[in-house]
C-alpha positions in Angstrom: -3.6 27.5 -14.7 -3.2 23.9 -13.9 -5.2 22.9 -17.0 -2.9 25.0 -19.2 0.1 23.3 -17.6 -1.2 19.8 -18.2 -2.2 20.7 -21.8 1.4 21.8 -22.3 2.6 18.6 -20.7 0.4 16.5 -22.9 1.7 18.3 -26.0 5.2 17.8 -24.7 4.8 14.1 -24.5 3.2 13.9 -27.9 6.1 15.9 -29.3 8.5 13.5 -27.6 6.8 10.7 -29.4 6.9 12.5 -32.7 10.6 13.5 -32.2 11.5 9.8 -32.2 11.3 9.9 -36.0 15.0 10.2 -36.1 17.2 7.9 -38.1 17.7 5.5 -35.2 14.0 5.4 -34.2 11.7 5.5 -37.2 7.9 5.7 -37.0 6.4 2.2 -37.0 2.8 3.3 -37.3 0.4 6.2 -37.2 -2.8 6.1 -35.1 -5.3 8.8 -35.9 -2.4 10.7 -37.5 -0.2 10.5 -34.4 3.2 8.8 -35.0 4.3 5.8 -32.8 8.0 5.2 -32.7 9.6 1.8 -33.1 11.1 2.1 -29.6 7.7 2.6 -28.1 6.3 -0.5 -29.8 9.4 -2.5 -28.9 9.1 -1.4 -25.2 5.5 -2.5 -25.1 6.1 -5.8 -27.0 9.2 -6.8 -25.0 7.6 -6.0 -21.7 4.5 -8.1 -22.4 6.3 -11.0 -24.0 9.4 -11.5 -21.8 10.5 -14.9 -20.6 8.0 -16.5 -18.3 4.9 -15.0 -20.0 2.5 -17.9 -20.7 0.8 -16.5 -23.7 3.8 -15.1 -25.6 3.0 -13.4 -28.9 5.0 -13.0 -32.1 5.6 -9.5 -33.3 2.9 -10.0 -36.0 0.4 -11.3 -33.5 1.1 -8.4 -31.1 0.5 -5.7 -33.7 -3.3 -5.9 -33.6 -3.3 -5.9 -29.8 -1.0 -2.8 -29.7 -3.2 -1.0 -32.3 -6.3 -1.7 -30.3 -4.6 -0.3 -27.2 -3.5 2.9 -29.0 -7.0 3.3 -30.6 -8.5 3.3 -27.1 -6.0 5.9 -26.0 -6.9 8.0 -29.1 -10.6 7.7 -28.2 -9.9 8.9 -24.7 -8.0 11.9 -26.0 -10.8 12.7 -28.4 -13.2 12.7 -25.4 -10.7 15.1 -23.6 -10.3 12.8 -20.7 -6.8 14.1 -20.3 -8.3 17.4 -19.2 -10.0 15.8 -16.1 -8.5 17.1 -12.8 -8.4 13.6 -11.5 -6.3 12.5 -14.5 -4.0 15.4 -14.2 -3.4 14.9 -10.5 -2.7 11.2 -10.8 -0.5 11.4 -13.8 1.5 14.4 -12.5 2.0 12.6 -9.2 3.3 9.5 -10.9 5.6 11.4 -13.2 7.0 13.5 -10.4 7.6 10.3 -8.4 9.9 9.2 -11.1 11.6 12.6 -11.5 11.8 14.1 -8.0 14.7 11.9 -6.7 16.9 13.3 -9.4 16.6 16.9 -8.1 18.9 16.2 -5.1 22.4 14.7 -4.9 24.3 12.8 -2.3 25.9 16.1 -1.3 22.4 17.6 -0.6 21.6 14.7 1.8 25.1 15.0 3.4 24.5 18.7 4.0 21.1 17.9 5.6 22.7 15.3 7.8 25.4 17.8 8.9 22.7 20.4 9.6 20.7 17.9 11.8 23.9 16.9 13.6 25.0 20.5 14.3 21.5 21.4 15.7 21.6 18.3 18.0 25.2 19.0 19.0 24.5 22.6 19.9 21.4 21.7 21.9 22.9 18.8 23.8 26.3 20.5 24.5 24.5 23.6 25.6 22.7 21.5 28.2 25.8 20.0 29.7 26.6 17.4 27.1 26.0 13.7 27.7 26.4 11.4 30.7 26.9 7.7 31.1 25.7 6.6 34.6 25.3 3.3 36.3 22.4 3.0 38.7 20.7 0.8 41.3 16.9 1.1 41.2 14.5 0.0 43.9 11.1 0.1 42.2 8.0 1.5 44.0 4.4 1.0 42.9 2.7 4.0 41.4 0.5 4.4 44.5 3.0 3.0 47.1 1.9 3.0 50.7 3.9 4.8 53.3 5.1 1.4 54.6 6.4 0.5 51.1 8.2 3.8 50.8 9.8 3.4 54.2 11.0 -0.2 53.3 12.5 1.0 50.0 14.2 4.0 51.6 15.8 1.9 54.3 17.0 -0.7 51.8 18.5 2.1 49.6 20.2 3.5 52.6 21.7 0.1 53.5 23.0 -0.4 50.0 24.4 3.1 50.0 26.3 2.5 53.3 27.7 -0.7 51.9 28.9 1.1 48.8 30.6 3.8 51.0 32.4 1.1 52.9 33.9 -0.2 49.6 31.3 -2.7 48.2 31.4 -3.2 44.5 28.7 -1.2 42.7 28.3 -3.6 39.8 27.9 -6.6 42.1 25.2 -4.9 44.2 23.4 -3.6 41.1 23.3 -7.2 39.7 22.0 -8.4 43.1 19.5 -5.7 44.2 18.6 -3.5 41.2 15.0 -3.8 40.0 16.0 -2.4 36.6 16.7 -5.9 35.2 17.8 -4.6 31.8 20.8 -2.7 33.3 21.3 -5.0 36.3 22.9 -7.7 34.1 25.6 -5.2 33.1 26.2 -4.0 36.6 23.7 -1.2 36.4 25.4 0.5 33.4 23.1 2.7 31.3 23.7 3.9 27.7 24.8 7.5 27.1 21.9 9.8 27.9 21.1 13.5 27.4 18.6 15.8 29.0 15.0 15.1 28.2 15.4 11.3 27.9 14.5 10.3 31.4 13.0 11.6 34.7 14.0 15.2 35.6 14.9 14.0 39.1 17.3 11.4 37.7 18.9 13.9 35.2 19.4 16.6 37.9 21.2 14.2 40.1 23.2 12.7 37.3 24.3 16.0 35.8 25.4 17.2 39.2 28.0 14.4 39.5 31.5 14.4 38.2 33.1 11.3 36.6 33.7 8.7 39.4 31.3 10.4 41.9 28.3 8.6 43.5 25.0 10.1 44.5 23.1 9.6 47.7 19.8 7.6 47.4 17.1 9.8 45.8 13.5 9.4 44.8 12.1 9.6 41.2 8.6 8.6 40.0 10.1 5.1 39.4 11.5 4.6 42.9 14.8 5.0 44.7 18.0 5.3 42.8 21.7 5.4 43.5 23.9 6.7 40.7 27.6 6.1 40.0 28.8 8.4 37.2 30.9 6.4 34.8 31.7 9.0 32.3 30.8 12.4 30.8 31.4 13.9 27.4 30.1 16.3 24.8 27.9 15.1 21.9 29.1 12.1 19.8 31.5 12.8 16.9 29.7 13.2 13.5 31.2 10.1 11.9 29.9 7.9 14.8 26.3 8.9 14.3 26.2 9.7 10.5 24.6 6.3 9.6 21.9 6.8 12.2 21.2 10.3 10.9 20.9 9.1 7.3 18.5 6.4 8.5 16.5 9.1 10.4 16.3 11.2 7.2 14.8 8.2 5.3 12.4 7.1 8.0 11.0 10.6 8.6 10.5 11.3 4.9 12.9 14.2 5.0 14.2 13.6 1.5 10.9 14.9 0.2 11.3 18.1 2.3 14.8 18.5 0.9 13.5 18.1 -2.6 10.8 20.7 -2.0 13.2 23.2 -0.6 15.7 22.7 -3.5 12.9 23.0 -6.1 11.7 26.3 -4.5 15.3 27.6 -4.5 15.9 26.6 -8.1 12.6 28.1 -9.2 13.4 31.4 -7.5 17.0 31.5 -8.9 15.9 30.8 -12.5 16.0 33.6 -15.0 13.2 34.3 -15.7 11.7 32.9 -12.5 9.6 29.8 -12.9 7.7 27.4 -10.7 8.6 24.0 -9.1 5.9 22.4 -11.3 7.5 23.7 -14.5 10.9 22.6 -13.3 9.6 19.1 -12.9 8.1 19.1 -16.3 11.4 20.2 -17.8 13.3 17.6 -15.8 11.0 14.9 -17.0 11.5 15.9 -20.6 15.3 16.1 -20.2 15.5 12.7 -18.5 13.3 11.1 -21.1 15.6 12.3 -23.9 18.5 10.7 -22.2 16.7 7.6 -20.9 14.3 6.0 -23.4 13.2 3.5 -20.8 12.0 6.2 -18.5 10.3 8.1 -21.3 8.4 4.9 -22.3 7.6 4.2 -18.7 6.0 7.6 -18.2 4.2 7.5 -21.5 2.9 4.0 -20.7 1.4 5.3 -17.4 -0.1 8.3 -19.2 -1.7 6.1 -21.8 -2.7 3.5 -19.1 -4.6 6.1 -17.1 -6.5 7.2 -20.2 -7.2 3.6 -21.2 -8.5 2.8 -17.7 -10.8 5.8 -17.6 -12.4 5.3 -21.0 -12.7 1.5 -20.6 -14.3 1.9 -17.2 -16.9 4.3 -18.6 -17.7 2.5 -21.9 -17.1 -1.2 -21.0 -16.5 -2.3 -17.4 -18.8 -0.2 -15.3 -21.4 0.0 -18.1 -21.5 -3.8 -18.4 -21.7 -4.4 -14.7 -24.7 -2.0 -14.3 -26.5 -2.6 -17.5 -29.2 -4.9 -16.1 -31.3 -4.8 -19.3 -28.3 -5.5 -21.5 -27.1 -8.3 -19.2 -30.5 -10.0 -19.2 -30.8 -9.7 -23.0 -27.3 -11.2 -23.4 -28.1 -14.1 -21.0 -31.3 -15.0 -22.8 -29.6 -14.8 -26.2 -26.7 -17.0 -25.0 -28.4 -19.2 -22.4 -27.1 -22.5 -23.8 -23.6 -21.2 -23.4 -24.0 -21.3 -19.6 -25.3 -24.8 -19.2 -23.8 -26.7 -16.3 -22.1 -30.1 -16.6 -23.8 -31.1 -13.4 -26.8 -29.8 -11.3 -26.5 -27.0 -8.7 -28.3 -26.5 -5.4 -29.5 -22.9 -5.1 -30.3 -22.3 -1.5 -28.7 -22.6 1.9 -27.4 -24.9 4.6 -28.2 -23.6 8.0 -27.7 -24.5 11.6 -30.0 -23.6 14.5 -30.3 -24.1 18.3 -34.0 -25.0 18.6 -36.3 -27.3 16.4 -38.8 -24.4 16.1 -36.2 -22.3 14.2 -35.9 -25.0 11.4 -39.3 -24.1 10.1 -39.1 -20.4 11.1 -36.0 -20.0 8.8 -37.8 -21.5 5.8 -40.9 -19.3 6.4 -38.8 -16.2 6.7 -37.4 -16.5 3.2 -40.2 -18.3 1.4 -41.4 -16.3 -1.6 -38.5 -13.8 -1.3 -36.0 -13.2 -4.2 -32.8 -15.2 -3.5 -30.8 -12.0 -3.3 -32.9 -10.8 -0.3 -32.5 -13.9 1.8 -29.3 -12.8 3.7 -30.7 -9.5 4.9 -34.0 -11.0 5.9 -32.3 -13.8 7.9 -29.9 -11.3 9.6 -32.7 -8.9 10.7 -35.0 -11.7 11.8 -32.6 -14.1 13.6 -29.3 -12.4 14.2 -30.3 -8.9 15.2 -28.9 -7.1 18.3 -25.7 -9.2 18.3 -27.6 -12.3 19.3 -26.8 -15.1 16.9 -29.7 -17.6 16.6 -28.6 -19.3 13.4 -25.5 -19.9 11.2 -26.1 -19.9 7.4 -24.1 -20.8 4.3 -26.0 -19.4 1.3 -25.1 -19.8 -2.4 -25.1 -21.8 -5.5 -23.6 -25.2 -4.6 -22.2 -28.0 -6.7 -21.3 -31.4 -5.4 -18.3 -31.1 -3.1 -18.9 -27.5 -2.0 -20.8 -28.2 1.2 -20.8 -31.4 3.2 -24.4 -31.0 4.5 -25.8 -30.3 1.0 -23.7 -33.2 -0.4 -25.4 -35.5 2.1 -29.0 -34.2 1.9 -29.2 -33.1 -1.8 -26.6 -35.1 -3.7 -26.9 -38.2 -1.5 -23.2 -38.4 -0.9 -22.1 -40.7 2.0 -20.5 -38.1 4.2 -20.8 -36.8 7.7 -20.9 -33.0 8.1 -18.8 -31.4 10.9 -21.1 -30.3 13.8 -21.3 -26.6 14.5 -20.6 -25.8 18.1 -23.8 -24.4 19.9 -25.9 -25.0 16.8 -26.7 -28.8 16.9 -29.6 -28.9 14.4 -28.8 -28.9 10.7 -31.2 -28.1 7.8 -31.2 -27.1 4.2 -33.6 -25.0 2.1 -33.6 -24.3 -1.6 -34.0 -26.1 -4.9 -32.0 -28.3 -7.2 -31.3 -26.7 -10.7 -30.2 -28.7 -13.7 -29.4 -25.5 -15.5 -29.3 -21.7 -14.7 -32.8 -20.4 -14.5 -31.9 -16.7 -14.3 -29.0 -14.4 -15.2 -27.9 -14.0 -11.5 -27.3 -17.7 -11.3 -24.2 -17.1 -13.5 -23.9 -13.4 -13.2 -20.1 -13.2 -13.0 -19.7 -15.2 -16.2 -22.4 -13.2 -18.0 -20.8 -9.8 -17.0 -17.4 -11.0 -18.2 -18.8 -12.2 -21.5 -20.9 -9.1 -22.0 -17.9 -6.9 -21.4 -15.9 -8.8 -24.0 -18.8 -8.4 -26.5 -19.0 -4.7 -25.9 -15.3 -4.3 -26.3 -15.3 -6.1 -29.6 -18.0 -3.8 -30.9 -16.1 -0.8 -29.6 -12.9 -1.9 -31.3 -14.8 -2.3 -34.6 -16.2 1.2 -34.2 -12.8 2.7 -33.3 -11.2 1.1 -36.5 -14.0 2.8 -38.5 -13.5 6.2 -36.8 -9.7 6.4 -36.7 -7.1 5.8 -39.3 -4.4 3.2 -38.8 -1.2 3.1 -40.9 1.5 0.5 -40.3 4.9 0.7 -41.9 5.6 -3.0 -42.7 9.2 -2.3 -43.6 9.9 -0.8 -40.1 7.8 -3.5 -38.5 10.2 -6.2 -39.8 13.1 -4.5 -38.1 11.6 -4.8 -34.6 14.3 -6.2 -32.2 16.5 -6.7 -35.3 18.4 -3.5 -35.5 
């Protein structure tokens, strides 16, 4: 079923491209028989040649690049890469990401905020509303001794007696409370509701009327004395609306609202449909009204196909084709000549003189690519580091120790803490001896060579027709 839906989607997008053959948006070219509208070409050209682009192209220069791009997409479609489940999933996810926000309105978000508010209001007001207490806290350690408990209780009783005799609660809170956050405001706490603090504290607070004071009581934090400053029902909606909207965004509730609305719309449709089909229809409708969005979605569609086929035929193939890479290197060896010698080996640092020779013996005769694992297993196993190594292909200036020992530069390498003995091992190369000495360059060049051959083949396989008259009107209409 999913395959059928995506095939329908693919057809829809191609039809959208074809429908651009209107008077305002003529066909600029046909690739393998498929029309490409002027607006699609302009979108691609303008995006890739905007101000700030270093290698800006003229329209004439860009045509061949664009044709090559569309030829690769045509090749991917010919290979039916658009039927892959991985392609369908990624493209549909991206398309829906562009479309889903349009399913809901500000009114939908406002309704959700009201719903959240009403639920909170009913819950909090049903539990006695909200209270705004001030308190004095005498902290007790988690495993307080009996002596510590007695001292805190006596101190709490003394403060309580002073308060009963008319002492100022705020002043005593500032002087004696161990809750330093509230002490600076005279012990005043923010509005609280049930479930936000210790049950013992809430039970005492909710038993007080405005202006009443509790006797000292014990909670898991220590001894408290509460003065009830105020009581009220839940906050008015307008005072918490901004916080609720922030909550909706932070918790990802917009997506849930969209899912709900899509389900409702699909069920209410006549005939009934699915959320997936609704999103397909919405994407088409939005694309007809917004060419920028239509081109953006099509660009992603083509881009996924281009990536998949390029990876299969060029990038991954070139990186793994050892025989091809070796042959390419041998054929073009002069191309990779260095302007100065390189040292292929390592600079290493050891703790004992014996390890200087042991390191050399460990890797002697091994391929260069196997040195690192051999050194790790021999000298730095079981989390005990006997040596420090920098391995690679070094030119002058890359490593101070190699500069001094190999290139005879007058320099003093920085000592390595706990590894006082420095040594090097390897050989000086005037030019690359094997492909791996310049592997990254060879891979890049081999990929480029494969791509050139691929483009030649695509131009033989697929027809390309360009309307020169329409081409001259690009960005001129």
